[in-house]
C-alpha positions as CSV (number, residue, x, y, z in Angstrom):
1,X,118.6,100.6,111.6
2,X,121.8,100.9,113.5
3,X,120.7,102.3,116.8
4,X,119.7,99.9,119.6
5,X,116.4,100.4,121.3
6,X,115.3,99.7,124.9
7,X,114.3,96.1,125.5
8,X,110.8,95.0,126.1
9,X,110.3,93.8,129.7
10,X,110.8,90.0,130.0
11,X,109.6,87.1,132.1
12,X,111.7,83.9,132.2
13,X,108.9,81.3,132.1
14,X,111.3,78.6,133.3
15,X,111.6,80.5,136.6
16,X,107.9,81.2,136.9
17,X,105.6,78.6,138.5
18,X,102.6,80.2,136.9
19,X,104.1,80.2,133.4
20,X,106.1,77.0,133.5
21,X,104.5,73.8,132.3
22,X,102.6,72.1,129.5
23,X,100.1,74.9,128.7
24,X,97.2,73.2,130.5
25,X,97.1,75.8,133.3
26,X,95.6,79.2,132.5
27,X,97.9,82.0,132.0
28,X,97.6,84.7,134.7
29,X,95.6,87.8,134.1
30,X,98.6,89.8,135.2
31,X,100.1,88.9,131.9
32,X,97.0,88.8,129.7
33,X,95.7,92.2,131.0
34,X,99.1,93.9,131.1
35,X,99.0,97.5,130.0
36,X,102.5,97.2,128.6
37,X,104.2,94.6,126.3
38,X,105.8,91.6,127.9
39,X,108.3,89.0,126.4
40,X,107.6,85.6,127.8
41,X,110.8,83.6,127.3
42,X,110.2,79.9,126.7
43,X,106.4,80.1,127.1
44,X,105.7,77.6,124.3
45,X,109.0,75.7,124.4
46,X,107.0,72.5,125.3
47,X,105.1,72.6,121.9
48,X,106.0,69.7,119.6
49,X,106.1,72.1,116.7
50,X,108.7,74.2,118.5
51,X,110.8,71.2,119.4
52,X,110.7,70.0,115.8
53,X,111.7,73.5,114.5
54,X,114.6,73.5,117.0
55,X,115.9,70.4,115.3
56,X,115.6,71.7,111.8
57,X,113.4,73.5,109.3
58,X,112.8,70.1,107.6
59,X,111.5,68.6,110.8
60,X,109.1,71.6,111.3
61,X,107.9,71.1,107.7
62,X,107.3,67.4,108.2
63,X,105.4,68.1,111.5
64,X,103.1,70.7,109.8
65,X,102.3,68.3,107.0
66,X,100.8,65.9,109.4
67,X,97.9,68.2,109.9
68,X,97.4,69.4,106.3
69,X,94.3,68.3,104.5
70,X,93.3,70.5,101.5
71,X,93.3,74.0,102.9
72,X,94.1,77.0,100.7
73,X,95.7,80.2,102.0
74,X,96.4,83.7,100.7
75,X,100.1,83.8,99.9
76,X,102.1,86.9,99.1
77,X,105.2,86.9,96.9
78,X,108.0,89.2,95.9
79,X,110.7,88.5,93.4
80,X,114.1,87.1,94.3
81,X,116.5,89.6,95.8
82,X,113.7,91.9,97.2
83,X,114.1,93.3,100.7
84,X,111.1,91.3,102.1
85,X,109.1,94.4,103.0
86,X,105.3,93.9,102.5
87,X,104.4,97.4,101.4
88,X,103.0,99.8,98.8
89,X,104.5,100.4,95.3
90,X,106.3,103.7,94.8
91,X,103.3,105.9,94.0
92,X,100.9,104.1,96.4
93,X,98.7,103.1,93.5
94,X,99.1,99.4,94.5
95,X,101.4,97.2,96.4
96,X,105.0,95.8,95.9
97,X,103.8,92.2,96.2
98,X,101.5,89.8,94.4
99,X,99.0,87.7,96.3
100,X,97.0,84.6,95.3
101,X,95.2,81.7,96.8
102,X,97.3,78.5,96.8
103,X,97.3,75.2,98.6
104,X,99.1,75.3,101.9
105,X,101.4,72.5,101.0
106,X,102.6,74.5,98.0
107,X,103.7,77.2,100.4
108,X,105.7,74.6,102.3
109,X,107.2,73.3,99.1
110,X,108.3,76.8,98.0
111,X,109.8,77.6,101.4
112,X,111.7,74.4,101.3
113,X,112.9,74.8,97.7
114,X,114.3,78.3,98.5
115,X,115.5,77.6,102.0
116,X,119.2,77.8,101.2
117,X,119.0,80.3,98.4
118,X,121.2,83.4,98.9
119,X,118.6,85.7,97.4
120,X,115.2,83.9,97.7
121,X,111.9,85.3,96.7
122,X,109.9,86.8,99.5
123,X,107.1,84.3,100.6
124,X,104.6,85.3,103.2
125,X,101.2,84.0,104.5
126,X,99.6,86.3,106.9
127,X,96.8,85.8,109.4
128,X,95.2,82.5,108.6
129,X,92.7,80.7,110.9
130,X,94.8,77.9,112.4
131,X,92.0,75.4,112.9
132,X,90.9,75.8,109.3
133,X,94.4,75.5,107.9
134,X,95.8,72.8,110.0
135,X,93.0,71.0,111.9
136,X,94.2,69.2,114.9
137,X,97.5,71.1,115.4
138,X,96.1,72.9,118.4
139,X,95.4,69.6,120.2
140,X,99.2,69.3,120.6
141,X,100.2,73.0,120.5
142,X,98.0,75.3,122.4
143,X,97.7,77.6,125.5
144,X,95.1,78.0,128.1
145,X,93.9,81.6,128.3
146,X,91.2,81.1,131.0
147,X,87.7,82.1,130.1
148,X,88.8,83.9,126.9
149,X,87.8,82.5,123.6
150,X,90.7,83.7,121.4
151,X,91.0,83.5,117.6
152,X,94.2,81.5,116.9
153,X,96.0,82.4,113.7
154,X,99.0,81.1,111.7
155,X,101.7,83.2,110.1
156,X,104.4,81.6,108.0
157,X,107.1,82.8,105.6
158,X,110.8,83.5,105.1
159,X,112.7,86.8,105.7
160,X,109.9,89.3,105.7
161,X,109.3,92.8,107.1
162,X,105.8,93.9,108.1
163,X,105.5,97.7,108.7
164,X,104.3,99.1,112.0
165,X,100.6,98.7,112.5
166,X,98.1,98.3,115.4
167,X,95.4,95.8,116.1
168,X,92.3,96.3,118.2
169,X,92.4,92.9,120.0
170,X,95.1,92.0,122.6
171,X,97.7,89.7,121.0
172,X,99.8,86.9,122.3
173,X,102.3,86.1,119.6
174,X,104.1,82.8,119.9
175,X,107.2,82.1,117.8
176,X,107.0,78.4,116.7
177,X,110.0,78.4,114.3
178,X,112.7,80.8,113.3
179,X,113.4,84.2,114.9
180,X,111.4,87.4,114.8
181,X,112.3,90.9,115.8
182,X,109.4,93.0,117.2
183,X,109.6,96.8,117.6
184,X,106.7,98.3,119.5
185,X,105.5,101.9,119.8
186,X,102.9,103.0,122.4
187,X,99.5,104.3,121.0
188,X,100.3,107.9,121.7
189,X,103.0,107.8,119.1
190,X,100.4,107.8,116.3
191,X,101.3,111.3,115.1
192,X,105.0,110.5,114.8
193,X,104.5,107.3,112.8
194,X,103.4,108.9,109.5
195,X,100.5,106.5,108.9
196,X,99.4,105.6,105.4
197,X,95.9,105.5,103.9
198,X,93.1,104.2,106.2
199,X,91.1,102.6,103.4
200,X,93.8,101.1,101.1
201,X,96.2,99.0,103.1
202,X,98.6,96.1,102.4
203,X,96.8,93.7,104.8
204,X,93.7,95.3,106.3
205,X,95.4,97.6,108.8
206,X,96.9,101.1,108.3
207,X,100.7,101.0,108.4
208,X,103.5,103.4,109.1
209,X,105.1,104.8,105.9
210,X,108.5,104.8,107.5
211,X,110.9,102.0,106.8
212,X,112.1,101.2,110.3
213,X,115.3,99.5,109.0
214,X,116.3,102.7,107.1
215,X,114.3,105.6,108.4
216,X,114.4,108.7,106.3
217,X,114.3,111.3,109.0
218,X,114.6,114.2,106.5
219,X,111.2,113.1,105.1
220,X,109.7,111.9,108.4
221,X,111.4,114.0,111.1
222,X,108.9,113.3,113.9
223,X,109.7,109.6,113.6
224,X,112.8,110.4,115.7
225,X,110.5,110.9,118.7
226,X,108.7,107.6,118.0
227,X,112.0,105.9,118.0
228,X,112.8,107.5,121.4
229,X,109.7,105.8,122.8
230,X,110.1,102.5,121.0
231,X,110.9,99.1,122.6
232,X,112.3,96.0,120.8
233,X,112.9,92.3,121.3
234,X,114.2,89.4,119.3
235,X,112.3,86.2,119.9
236,X,113.4,82.6,119.2
237,X,111.3,79.5,118.8
238,X,109.5,78.9,122.0
239,X,109.3,82.5,123.0
240,X,106.1,84.6,123.1
241,X,105.2,88.3,123.2
242,X,102.1,89.9,124.7
243,X,101.1,93.0,122.7
244,X,98.4,95.1,124.3
245,X,95.5,96.4,122.2
246,X,96.4,99.4,120.0
247,X,100.2,99.2,120.4
248,X,101.9,99.6,117.1
249,X,104.2,96.8,116.2
250,X,106.8,96.3,113.4
251,X,107.7,92.6,112.8
252,X,110.7,91.1,111.0
253,X,111.2,87.5,110.1
254,X,114.9,86.8,110.4
255,X,115.3,83.2,109.2
256,X,114.6,81.2,106.0
257,X,111.6,79.6,107.8
258,X,109.5,81.6,110.3
259,X,106.3,80.3,111.9
260,X,104.2,82.2,114.3
261,X,100.9,81.3,116.1
262,X,99.1,84.1,117.7
263,X,96.0,84.4,119.8
264,X,93.7,87.5,119.5
265,X,90.9,88.4,122.0
266,X,89.1,91.6,123.1
267,X,88.5,92.8,126.6
268,X,85.1,93.9,125.7
269,X,81.9,92.0,124.8
270,X,81.5,90.6,121.3
271,X,78.4,92.7,120.8
272,X,80.3,95.9,121.0
273,X,81.1,97.4,117.6
274,X,84.7,98.2,116.6
275,X,85.6,101.8,117.5
276,X,86.9,102.1,113.9
277,X,83.4,102.6,112.8
278,X,83.1,105.7,115.0
279,X,86.3,107.0,113.4
280,X,84.9,106.7,110.0
281,X,81.7,108.5,111.1
282,X,83.8,111.1,112.7
283,X,85.7,111.8,109.5
284,X,82.4,112.0,107.6
285,X,80.6,114.2,110.1
286,X,83.0,116.2,112.3
287,X,86.5,116.6,110.9
288,X,85.6,119.4,108.4
289,X,83.3,121.4,110.7
290,X,84.3,125.0,111.5
291,X,86.8,125.0,114.3
292,X,84.4,126.3,116.9
293,X,81.9,123.5,116.2
294,X,84.6,120.9,116.1
295,X,85.7,122.0,119.5
296,X,82.2,121.9,120.8
297,X,81.8,118.3,119.6
298,X,85.2,117.4,121.2
299,X,83.8,118.5,124.5
300,X,80.6,116.5,124.0
301,X,82.7,113.4,123.2
302,X,84.9,114.1,126.2
303,X,81.9,114.3,128.5
304,X,79.9,111.4,127.2
305,X,82.6,109.0,126.0
306,X,86.2,109.6,127.0
307,X,85.7,110.9,130.5
308,X,82.6,108.9,131.2
309,X,82.3,107.5,134.7
310,X,78.6,107.0,134.8
311,X,77.8,110.3,136.5
312,X,76.8,112.1,133.3
313,X,73.3,110.7,133.6
314,X,73.1,110.4,137.4
315,X,70.7,113.4,137.6
316,X,68.1,111.5,135.4
317,X,65.7,108.8,136.7
318,X,66.9,105.4,135.5
319,X,63.9,104.9,133.3
320,X,64.7,108.1,131.4
321,X,68.4,107.6,130.8
322,X,67.9,105.8,127.4
323,X,71.1,105.5,125.5
324,X,73.0,107.0,128.5
325,X,72.1,103.9,130.6
326,X,74.8,101.2,131.1
327,X,75.2,99.4,127.8
328,X,74.3,95.7,127.4
329,X,73.6,93.5,124.4
330,X,70.0,94.7,124.0
331,X,71.0,98.3,124.3
332,X,73.7,97.9,121.7
333,X,71.2,96.4,119.3
334,X,68.9,99.4,119.8
335,X,71.7,101.9,119.3
336,X,72.8,100.1,116.1
337,X,69.2,100.2,114.8
338,X,69.0,103.9,115.6
339,X,72.3,104.6,113.8
340,X,71.4,102.6,110.7
341,X,68.0,104.4,110.6
342,X,69.7,107.8,110.7
343,X,72.4,106.8,108.1
344,X,69.7,105.6,105.7
345,X,67.6,108.8,105.8
């Protein structure tokens, strides 16, 4: 893609007392609850893994092997000379990569063997629980996120390209080795991203069908509007990016060794179901209704869900509000039981 995009807003952590240090102080909520993406330059520059990677790819490899025991990971592979894009095959009957479970040290061996190759195979390991893969690494390379209990994941590969997708949790992505280019789109650009299948995806999340590096605007004309709203940043080892929940992000690994550690957490209680379940139920029960009925249900959802401020049941005695009462863990269990009962009729 030749056109330049507006830069994601940045904070220089070296100049911020709240973000400068060794990671033992909690990051401020102003960052972790930001409604817009933020680049945090140098946030994890103190990590030993980052410092090793800045010396060389071999030093980063040696450092990682200190923590390897016998973990296996799901590794994806494309032949030498491919473009690194993790995507579908031409007719969407499958994918353009092959995946298999391998030992993590075999991934490191393969990356090292092809490090200087002019046209290496594409090698990619996506979201892998960090503590299970490399136990002990977080003791030396971690961040304090306050009361949050995030899931920390590892991503490693060479020059790869992950199509635009969204995640429900908030995401703090920390580049530990190599360089990555992130291109982000706000949630309201959904209709302009030409999203692929919901139930058959390369890595669990629906992705944009548009190749951001060579967008075919004749085939996907509305993508021009998405590009007009996009933001981009290139991160080096030691930098981090906060990606708010539901923001679409396209990610490119730019070097022969790229390592990323990310933290995921939700701003809602763990007992709340994923809204994706409601989407599936909506597709099953509402999408194909007659237009007038669909509009009526749209109004019901607007009233009880999307514009809810607590007043929709204020005219009822508290004991009579039932499912309209403020939700807690016990109420969520009751709603789930009602839903399962209705679905199983």
